[in-house]
DRENFI-652120 format. One record per residue (C-alpha): residue number from 1; residue in one letter; y, z, x. Coordinates in pm, whole numbers, plus 50000, padded with zeros to 5 digits. Layout:
BEGIN
     k   r      py      pz      px
   NUM   A       Y       Z       X
...
END
This chain:
BEGIN
     k   r      py      pz      px
     1   M   50000   50000   50000
     2   H   50338   49896   50139
     3   R   50643   50030   49953
     4   L   50898   50051   50233
     5   R   51098   49730   50266
     6   V   51270   49695   50604
     7   V   51556   49445   50600
     8   A   51762   49289   50877
     9   A   52062   49495   50979
    10   L   52320   49222   50893
    11   S   52241   48956   50635
    12   V   51960   49091   50419
    13   V   51861   48770   50238
    14   A   51925   48510   50509
    15   A   51775   48709   50796
    16   T   51466   48806   50599
    17   A   51411   48445   50494
    18   A   51452   48327   50854
    19   A   51193   48581   50969
    20   C   50951   48438   50711
    21   G   51023   48078   50806
    22   S   51099   47992   50443
    23   G   51396   47932   50217
    24   P   51624   48210   50085
    25   S   51458   48461   49858
    26   T   51562   48786   49693
    27   R   51214   48890   49581
    28   D   51123   49254   49636
    29   D   50748   49191   49619
    30   A   50712   48994   49942
    31   P   50376   49049   50119
    32   P   50353   49275   50425
    33   R   50456   49119   50753
    34   P   50348   49224   51103
    35   S   50603   49394   51324
    36   A   50780   49176   51578
    37   A   50665   49361   51884
    38   A   50299   49404   51790
    39   P   50106   49411   52119
    40   T   49783   49216   52154
    41   A   49454   49293   52321
    42   S   49293   49060   52577
    43   D   49114   48873   52298
    44   G   49440   48812   52112
    45   S   49374   49067   51837
    46   P   49640   49326   51742
    47   A   49640   49638   51958
    48   P   49788   49979   51870
    49   A   50156   50013   51946
    50   A   50218   50213   52263
    51   G   50268   50582   52209
    52   C   50244   50575   51829
    53   G   49907   50744   51788
    54   T   49695   50717   51474
    55   V   49713   50835   51112
    56   P   49517   51162   51086
    57   T   49315   51288   50789
    58   S   49402   51605   50598
    59   S   49206   51902   50731
    60   G   49153   52267   50647
    61   P   49163   52439   50307
    62   L   49485   52271   50192
    63   A   49311   51933   50196
    64   G   49183   52018   49849
    65   A   49432   52289   49750
    66   A   49762   52103   49785
    67   R   49910   51759   49818
    68   L   50204   51633   50022
    69   E   50438   51401   49833
    70   V   50690   51169   49998
    71   S   50987   50986   49845
    72   L   51203   50716   50001
    73   P   51560   50611   49914
    74   G   51482   50238   49900
    75   P   51511   49942   50142
    76   A   51639   50026   50490
    77   A   51781   49824   50775
    78   A   51569   49758   51084
    79   G   51675   49989   51366
    80   S   51830   50244   51129
    81   D   51715   50598   51051
    82   L   51520   50617   50725
    83   R   51573   50949   50549
    84   V   51255   51086   50389
    85   S   51207   51367   50137
    86   A   50873   51553   50138
    87   T   50737   51820   49903
    88   V   50419   52029   49909
    89   V   50260   52075   49563
    90   G   50003   52349   49501
    91   R   49683   52256   49313
    92   E   49484   52582   49296
    93   P   49537   52873   49052
    94   T   49497   53128   49331
    95   A   49805   53188   49543
    96   R   49773   53087   49907
    97   L   50003   53169   50197
    98   V   50026   52932   50494
    99   T   50269   52889   50780
   100   T   50393   52539   50852
   101   A   50414   52491   51226
   102   G   50420   52231   51504
   103   G   50227   51905   51475
   104   S   50433   51761   51188
   105   A   50548   51399   51194
   106   L   50667   51101   50990
   107   L   50474   50778   51055
   108   V   50563   50419   50969
   109   T   50252   50205   50933
   110   D   50176   49834   50910
   111   G   49823   49815   50772
   112   D   49612   50047   50988
   113   R   49863   50047   51277
   114   V   50130   50310   51336
   115   V   50438   50116   51445
   116   A   50707   50386   51445
   117   R   50717   50766   51426
   118   A   50934   51077   51438
   119   D   50785   51410   51548
   120   G   50882   51748   51405
   121   V   50978   52068   51579
   122   G   50762   52209   51856
   123   A   50491   52468   51819
   124   G   50751   52744   51826
   125   G   50875   52659   51477
   126   A   50716   52843   51185
   127   V   50808   52865   50815
   128   P   50598   53064   50561
   129   L   50490   52865   50255
   130   R   50342   53031   49943
   131   L   50156   52795   49711
   132   T   50019   52828   49358
   133   R   49918   52561   49108
   134   G   50215   52344   49017
   135   A   50448   52510   49267
   136   R   50665   52261   49457
   137   R   50794   52360   49800
   138   P   50997   52156   50050
   139   A   50810   52056   50366
   140   Q   51076   52209   50586
   141   L   50940   52136   50933
   142   L   50897   51764   50881
   143   P   51164   51545   51043
   144   A   51445   51456   50802
   145   A   51431   51090   50905
   146   V   51229   50837   51103
   147   P   51393   50562   51313
   148   L   51280   50213   51215
   149   V   51225   50125   51579
   150   G   50892   50033   51735
   151   C   50713   50273   51966
   152   G   50730   50229   52340
   153   G   51077   50076   52335
   154   A   50964   49779   52124
   155   G   51302   49747   51950
   156   P   51387   49738   51576
   157   L   51102   49667   51337
   158   T   51075   49314   51203
   159   P   51196   49282   50841
   160   G   50900   49312   50604
   161   R   50684   49561   50418
   162   Y   50563   49887   50570
   163   A   50436   50224   50450
   164   V   50545   50578   50537
   165   V   50300   50868   50588
   166   A   50399   51233   50632
   167   V   50189   51473   50841
   168   L   50254   51846   50794
   169   G   50100   52085   51045
   170   Y   50008   52431   50911
   171   R   49835   52754   51004
   172   L   49652   52986   50766
   173   D   49733   53344   50690
   174   P   49474   53565   50873
   175   L   49326   53695   50546
   176   D   49292   53345   50403
   177   S   49133   53231   50728
   178   A   48865   53499   50704
   179   V   48783   53403   50345
   180   D   48771   53029   50417
   181   G   48570   53065   50736
   182   A   48806   52827   50915
   183   P   48748   52767   51287
   184   T   48949   52974   51532
   185   T   49172   52813   51793
   186   R   49211   52946   52147
   187   D   49504   53167   52045
   188   G   49316   53305   51743
   189   G   49494   53087   51487
   190   R   49374   52823   51246
   191   T   49574   52501   51277
   192   F   49534   52200   51047
   193   V   49731   51910   50897
   194   L   49812   51803   50543
   195   V   49863   51427   50519
   196   S   50042   51240   50240
   197   Q   49934   50918   50076
   198   P   50119   50615   50218
   199   V   50431   50519   50020
END
């Protein structure tokens, strides 16, 4: 699913049409297009963009107890900062206390490839988050925006369709950890991620 439309920084219609190699168009349902600086492997197939990493999978108890929702303001210019709003929604009747911590990020994807990203605060950041069914809480440690610039100094993304994925790192309250039987990290904590659906 590709809902983010990246447009050229100057002339939206003309520049987008030129990138497609077709006549002018104002359609909003254009198919996804690969990013301009997509690297290739030795066999000519697309290779992951340098330094972007991969899209993780939700882990830990919140994978089934909460969901991470993302909203976007609309089309954005290539090379600009896209502001993103993210909310954590509780899904279980029993209250759960977690601490959002380092490991959060906003990812821009083109198909299965991560082409741009913004990382959140370091491991020192921590914000308590209490969740119950239907409760909506802001994902405070996520970056407020992601630059629409390719990883590894690739330059502004090519106009086209992309998706945005939010990744929220969290740690469990010690009592919840004991109940859930979650694995213990080296420092005695339980660290996981909650990942949004692409939008």
